[in-house]
Phi, psi and omega in degrees: 000142181269140175231141181197190177236157174227152184230127171276349174072028180287142172256107193230125165304137169295106186290348181274338189235337183077005178281138164246122186297158171287174176294314180308312176303325183281326174294325179286325173296326174300325179291319177295324175294320177301308182303317181292329173306308183290323179307318180271008171093019173277169198253336189223138158235126182233147178244141163293176168237117181217144183241022182213146177291149026256037191237149185247351186268077178278341181227078191297325178293330176296307180302310185299328181285320174304309181300316184305323181291349180246010182228163185240331193232324198293126170294132180252129193223184169238154165262352169195123157251120195280091177293337181280319188250001172248132185297134189293334173301324175289318179289320185297314183286324185287329187272329179295312181302317180302319185303309183301311183304318184273358188058035177095358188272060184217138165222175177207160183251118178279136173204160178280343190080163181240014181256100184300318184296341183297329177309304183287332173309319185255014176077030184241167186241111176304342178288345178259018191307304183287321172306320174299314177303317182290309181299308188295314183295326171297315171297323177302318180296323182291318179306326186269348188240345176240142190287322170235124181250122167248126192208136171225126183220204194256328188262355179211170183291142175314159171247132172230126178061032181281135170240127173279132175235144355293162170283154179316138177307130174058033177054028180234107182302157172293150174294145180238134167253151172248117179265127173208156175263314192228353181271108180307322184301332178285321179296318171306320179293320180295320180292324183298322178267004185067029176265187184278155179231117179254128176249107181281083194263035180287349184244355189242158175282169189290336183286328179287315182301311184301323177296312181304309179300319174302320174301305178304319181291320180297314179287333171299314179296310179306322176280005182051045167278342184160190175281157185305316178292350176268356180304151183258115194232137173229147180232155174243163179191172179224141177230156165209130199233150177208178183291332168232166177297317190290327177290325181287326174297316187294314179290316181282333178322304189289334178284323177292315185301334177243024174295130185300336182268306189239007183285169177061027177228230182308154173294162170309312182295318188284329175291321181288326179289330193260341187222171179292355175308118183245121183242099188177212181282156171307321175301318177299323179295314181300309182294321181299311180300315178301331180285349175292325180286331171302322188270326191243350185094176179291116183234185205251329188222136165230117185252138172247136171268129187238345185247018184284157165077027180077008177306128174308143183302321180299322180290320179295323177286331174290323180292323182292328169295314178292327177299299189292322181275319186253334178252327178289325181302314179305309185297319185298315185292315188293312181301313183291324183300325182275332189294130169299153181296329179282356186258126181306139180270339179225155169293154175306141172247177183299309176305318190283325175298315182292327182293326181291345173084169192284349178263007179293156177306322179312325181276003181270146172287315174222107185318131189291327181293317176296314185286330173296328178290315180301324183291314186280338187267000000 
């Protein structure tokens, strides 16, 4: 199972000091977090994509390439690539280029984002969010899998004899996750292609998360990619740890109360009861995280949000030490001990996709088994 961290890249004042980091300091902090994640043995670092204050990660591939040059093992991913407002040609070329720079240590998560004004900023209509996600992703698959593309759709100018460059590394496109909190159409899209489904459940109760994952699993099996429990699932969450629960809550409370995403709403206690947010000891984090599999089934990737809400970088790095040294080794053992042998332990990697060969379903634009199911059902 893969464990890692994701960052939304918010530039938030520290509520205990009033100091706001500069954008440059925040970018540097995200880089240090990625390097620390590899150092302590985590598997994945993922960055969001935002184009509005108070967030800085507007150019994920630039940042991930910079991190790739300083790391050797960690998988570099996105926690959102805006498939709706970013042209598929741009995505195809940027991430294939990053594949080459990172020697294959790349996957990405498609998402629609949660900032409404971003659509008109990039000339799109938010009312077309789902159709944009569907059409743009299908074009992206063709750009990565066909040498020459002739295409016409609804939301961009046609392509005639177009070849995306560079071609994917080893002729193998990156593995794709589809991230959604509440859109069943996105879970359906992930299932249709046999891609991964990531539920970033930092705001939602586990009952809702379980319903979304169950839908994806059911449709994954419907399209004949495998049994429902073999579907590729990822979850997000947030933790803050200390020696005692009281100490963790005392330190984290002012950051929670003023967080730009969920501050000034439910209390810390209410939020930790209703969502996967865990503020307490490492043992509490282990117990809570193991419970996720009871709710959604055995899954393949767990990402934690560690640097949100103005937490000082040095504190975040200390949290990563605890996560990597005390929490993740236990979670690895416990998750693998309970996992049935026929259920994948990890999501596909570049190496595993290359080893599967050019005739593997991953290389198809529209999976044959899925297309057959649509016709016959």
